[in-house]
C-alpha positions as CSV (number, residue, x, y, z in Angstrom):
1,M,-23.2,-28.3,-10.2
2,S,-22.3,-24.8,-8.9
3,D,-18.7,-23.7,-9.5
4,L,-17.5,-22.4,-6.2
5,G,-14.1,-21.3,-7.7
6,L,-10.7,-21.9,-6.2
7,F,-11.9,-22.1,-2.7
8,G,-15.3,-22.6,-1.1
9,P,-17.3,-22.5,2.2
10,E,-15.1,-25.0,3.9
11,T,-11.9,-23.0,3.4
12,V,-10.2,-20.7,5.8
13,T,-9.8,-18.2,2.9
14,W,-13.5,-17.7,2.5
15,R,-14.0,-17.1,6.2
16,V,-11.1,-14.7,6.5
17,H,-11.9,-12.7,3.4
18,A,-15.5,-12.3,4.5
19,E,-14.2,-9.8,7.1
20,P,-14.5,-6.2,6.0
21,I,-11.6,-5.3,8.2
22,L,-9.3,-6.7,5.6
23,F,-9.2,-3.4,3.9
24,V,-6.8,-2.3,6.6
25,G,-4.7,-5.4,5.8
26,G,-4.6,-4.3,2.2
27,L,-3.2,-0.9,3.2
28,R,-0.7,-2.6,5.5
29,S,0.5,-4.7,2.6
30,L,1.2,-1.6,0.5
31,Y,3.4,-0.1,3.2
32,L,5.2,-3.4,3.5
33,Q,5.6,-4.0,-0.3
34,A,7.0,-0.5,-0.7
35,L,10.1,-1.5,1.4
36,H,11.4,-3.6,-1.5
37,P,13.4,-1.3,-3.7
38,R,12.8,-3.1,-7.0
39,A,9.1,-3.9,-6.3
40,M,8.5,-0.2,-5.4
41,A,10.5,0.9,-8.5
42,G,8.2,-1.3,-10.6
43,V,5.2,0.4,-9.3
44,A,6.5,3.9,-9.5
45,Q,7.8,3.5,-13.1
46,N,4.8,1.7,-14.5
47,S,1.7,3.1,-12.8
48,H,-0.1,6.3,-12.2
49,Y,-1.2,5.6,-8.6
50,K,-0.8,9.2,-7.6
51,D,-3.2,10.3,-10.3
52,D,-5.9,7.7,-9.6
53,P,-5.3,6.1,-6.2
54,W,-8.9,5.2,-5.5
55,G,-9.4,3.7,-8.9
56,R,-6.3,1.6,-8.5
57,L,-7.5,0.5,-5.1
58,V,-10.9,-0.5,-6.5
59,R,-9.2,-2.5,-9.3
60,T,-7.0,-4.3,-6.9
61,S,-9.9,-5.1,-4.6
62,I,-11.9,-6.5,-7.5
63,Y,-9.0,-8.7,-8.5
64,V,-8.6,-10.1,-5.0
65,A,-12.3,-10.6,-4.6
66,T,-12.5,-12.4,-8.0
67,A,-9.6,-14.7,-7.1
68,V,-11.2,-15.6,-3.8
69,Y,-14.9,-15.6,-4.5
70,G,-15.2,-15.8,-8.3
71,T,-15.9,-18.9,-10.3
72,T,-12.9,-20.9,-11.5
73,A,-13.2,-19.4,-15.0
74,E,-13.5,-15.8,-13.6
75,A,-10.4,-16.3,-11.4
76,E,-8.3,-17.8,-14.1
77,A,-9.3,-15.1,-16.6
78,A,-8.3,-12.4,-14.0
79,G,-5.0,-14.2,-13.6
80,R,-4.4,-14.2,-17.3
81,R,-5.1,-10.5,-17.6
82,L,-2.8,-9.7,-14.7
83,R,0.0,-11.9,-16.2
84,A,-0.4,-10.2,-19.5
85,I,-0.2,-6.7,-18.0
86,H,2.9,-7.6,-15.9
87,S,4.7,-9.3,-18.9
88,R,4.8,-6.0,-20.7
89,M,6.3,-4.0,-17.8
90,R,9.9,-3.1,-17.3
91,A,11.6,-0.9,-14.7
92,R,15.1,0.2,-13.7
93,D,16.8,-0.7,-10.5
94,P,17.1,2.5,-8.4
95,F,20.7,1.6,-7.4
96,T,22.3,-0.2,-10.3
97,G,20.2,1.2,-13.2
98,E,19.7,-2.4,-14.4
99,E,16.5,-3.0,-16.4
100,F,14.3,-5.8,-15.1
101,R,10.9,-7.3,-15.6
102,V,8.3,-6.6,-13.0
103,D,7.1,-10.2,-13.3
104,E,10.3,-11.7,-12.0
105,P,9.4,-14.6,-9.7
106,D,11.3,-13.0,-6.7
107,L,9.3,-9.8,-7.0
108,L,6.0,-11.5,-7.5
109,R,6.7,-13.7,-4.4
110,W,7.5,-10.6,-2.3
111,V,4.2,-8.9,-3.3
112,H,2.2,-12.1,-2.7
113,V,3.7,-12.9,0.7
114,A,3.4,-9.3,1.9
115,E,-0.2,-9.2,0.9
116,V,-1.4,-12.5,2.3
117,E,0.6,-12.1,5.5
118,S,-1.0,-8.7,5.9
119,F,-4.5,-10.1,5.5
120,I,-4.1,-12.9,8.0
121,T,-2.2,-10.8,10.5
122,T,-4.8,-8.0,10.4
123,A,-7.6,-10.5,10.7
124,R,-6.0,-12.0,13.8
125,Q,-5.2,-8.7,15.4
126,A,-8.7,-7.6,14.8
127,G,-10.1,-10.5,16.8
128,V,-11.0,-13.0,14.1
129,P,-10.7,-16.4,15.9
130,L,-8.0,-18.3,14.1
131,T,-5.9,-21.2,15.4
132,D,-2.3,-21.6,14.4
133,A,-3.3,-24.5,12.2
134,E,-5.9,-22.4,10.4
135,V,-3.3,-19.7,9.7
136,D,-1.0,-22.3,8.2
137,T,-4.0,-23.6,6.1
138,Y,-4.7,-20.1,4.9
139,Y,-1.1,-19.7,3.7
140,D,-1.2,-23.0,1.9
141,E,-4.6,-22.2,0.3
142,Q,-3.3,-18.8,-0.9
143,R,-0.7,-20.6,-3.0
144,R,-3.6,-21.0,-5.5
145,V,-3.8,-17.2,-5.8
146,A,0.0,-17.1,-6.2
147,A,-0.4,-19.4,-9.2
148,L,-2.8,-17.0,-10.8
149,A,-0.1,-14.4,-10.8
150,G,2.3,-16.8,-12.5
151,L,4.2,-18.2,-9.5
152,D,5.1,-21.8,-9.0
153,P,3.2,-22.7,-5.7
154,A,6.2,-24.7,-4.5
155,F,8.2,-21.4,-4.6
156,V,5.8,-19.7,-2.2
157,P,5.8,-20.0,1.6
158,G,2.9,-22.1,2.8
159,S,2.9,-21.8,6.5
160,A,3.5,-19.2,9.2
161,A,7.0,-20.6,10.0
162,E,7.9,-20.5,6.3
163,V,6.7,-16.9,6.0
164,A,8.8,-15.9,9.1
165,D,11.8,-17.5,7.6
166,Y,11.2,-15.8,4.3
167,Y,10.9,-12.4,5.9
168,E,14.1,-13.0,7.8
169,S,15.9,-13.8,4.5
170,M,14.5,-10.7,2.8
171,R,15.3,-8.1,5.5
172,P,18.8,-7.3,4.2
173,E,17.3,-6.3,0.9
174,L,14.7,-4.0,2.3
175,R,15.1,-0.3,2.8
176,V,13.4,3.1,2.3
177,T,14.1,4.6,-1.1
178,R,12.9,7.9,-2.5
179,D,10.1,6.0,-4.2
180,S,9.0,4.2,-1.0
181,A,9.3,7.4,1.1
182,E,7.0,9.1,-1.4
183,A,4.6,6.2,-1.3
184,L,4.6,6.3,2.5
185,V,3.5,10.0,2.5
186,F,1.0,9.4,-0.3
187,L,-0.6,6.3,1.2
188,T,-0.9,8.1,4.6
189,A,-2.5,11.2,3.2
190,P,-3.9,10.6,-0.3
191,P,-6.3,13.1,-1.9
192,V,-9.8,12.6,-0.6
193,P,-12.5,12.4,-3.3
194,W,-14.1,15.9,-3.3
195,K,-17.6,14.5,-3.2
196,L,-16.7,12.9,0.2
197,N,-15.1,15.9,1.7
198,P,-16.8,19.3,1.4
199,A,-14.2,20.8,3.6
200,V,-11.6,20.4,0.9
201,R,-13.7,22.5,-1.4
202,L,-13.6,25.3,1.1
203,G,-9.8,25.1,1.4
204,I,-9.8,23.3,4.7
205,E,-7.2,20.5,4.6
206,L,-8.5,18.3,7.4
207,G,-12.1,17.4,6.9
208,G,-13.9,14.5,8.5
209,P,-13.0,11.8,5.9
210,R,-9.4,12.8,5.8
211,L,-9.1,12.6,9.6
212,A,-10.8,9.2,9.6
213,Y,-8.5,7.9,6.9
214,L,-5.4,9.1,8.8
215,G,-6.6,7.0,11.7
216,V,-6.9,4.0,9.5
217,A,-3.5,4.6,8.0
218,S,-1.8,5.0,11.4
219,T,-3.4,1.7,12.4
220,A,-2.1,-0.1,9.3
221,L,1.4,1.3,10.0
222,G,1.2,0.2,13.6
223,L,0.3,-3.3,12.5
224,L,3.5,-3.7,10.6
225,P,6.3,-6.0,12.0
226,P,8.6,-4.0,14.4
227,W,11.5,-4.3,11.9
228,A,9.3,-2.7,9.2
229,R,8.2,0.2,11.5
230,R,11.9,0.8,12.3
231,L,12.8,1.0,8.6
232,Y,10.2,3.7,8.2
233,G,11.7,5.7,11.1
234,G,9.6,4.4,14.0
235,L,10.9,2.8,17.2
236,G,9.2,-0.6,16.6
237,L,8.1,-0.7,20.2
238,P,5.6,-3.3,21.3
239,V,3.2,-0.6,22.6
240,E,2.8,0.6,19.0
241,G,1.6,-2.8,17.9
242,F,-0.6,-3.0,21.0
243,T,-2.3,0.3,20.3
244,A,-2.8,-0.6,16.6
245,G,-4.3,-3.9,17.8
246,L,-6.8,-2.1,20.0
247,S,-7.7,0.3,17.1
248,V,-8.3,-2.5,14.6
249,R,-10.5,-4.4,17.0
250,A,-12.6,-1.3,17.5
251,L,-12.8,-0.7,13.8
252,R,-13.9,-4.3,13.2
253,A,-16.6,-3.9,15.8
254,A,-17.8,-0.7,14.1
255,L,-17.9,-2.4,10.7
256,A,-19.9,-5.3,12.2
257,A,-22.6,-2.9,13.2
258,L,-23.2,-1.7,9.6
259,P,-25.9,-3.4,7.5
260,R,-24.2,-6.2,5.5
261,R,-25.3,-4.7,2.2
262,Y,-22.8,-1.9,2.8
263,V,-19.8,-4.2,3.2
264,E,-20.7,-7.1,0.8
265,G,-19.8,-6.6,-2.8
266,P,-21.5,-8.3,-5.8
267,I,-18.7,-10.8,-6.3
268,Y,-19.0,-12.0,-2.7
269,Q,-22.8,-12.1,-2.9
270,G,-22.6,-14.2,-6.1
271,A,-20.3,-16.7,-4.3
272,M,-22.8,-16.9,-1.4
273,A,-25.6,-17.6,-3.8
274,R,-23.7,-20.3,-5.6
275,A,-22.7,-21.9,-2.3
276,A,-26.4,-21.8,-1.1
277,A,-27.5,-23.5,-4.3
278,A,-24.8,-26.1,-4.0
279,A,-25.8,-26.9,-0.4
280,A,-29.5,-27.2,-1.4
281,N,-28.8,-29.8,-4.1
């Protein structure tokens, strides 16, 4: 019998994560995660994201794809590797100087919620048809991914209402620190791989790929909750979210016009093959 992994064709998770537009949600989640001083300190003090931003992005994308579309064994192995890495990491609080583990449950929960909320919000804003009940189902399903990272699923919000309550409880702790400000600038204008941008080799800073990425980054920022945009110095006006919503819908339509082989990775393709084999039996 084919192993469909933690999820399967009948889950909201498979349907949502089949959308290429979720890469915008991934960027949105990084902006949101960076507003937690300890979470951002953990990243800044333990990673070299400025030296290899695209490699880190690829590794994160592979992990998410494996958790969602890999076999059960592949997903569990990815979780063990992640937990082992996090267990060795320490950082210092930017305000108190206290040393802490980056795998503290409170920090892992913040990272998880910011990520999955960004995925489902971006999908909805981009026009993916999802009912309120399906959104709640997605949050509940994603508790399985939280468990891979070492969290007790009961400790993780499992519905839109619980996520909203969680954000409300977290807001007093969130702020822009030096690390998060640097992350904001870096995420909005990272170095473009030279092979993709001949203009950079000529000393021109704004080549085609860089301008395109800036558009994506501004869309991701515009999709943040109003309170998060205000923390970053924006006004948090409804029109900002409305404009970002129009942009992300247009981007989803553009991605839909591409041949599927350009937006389907090998992990996803493997899952679809296993699902087809299971359906044929």
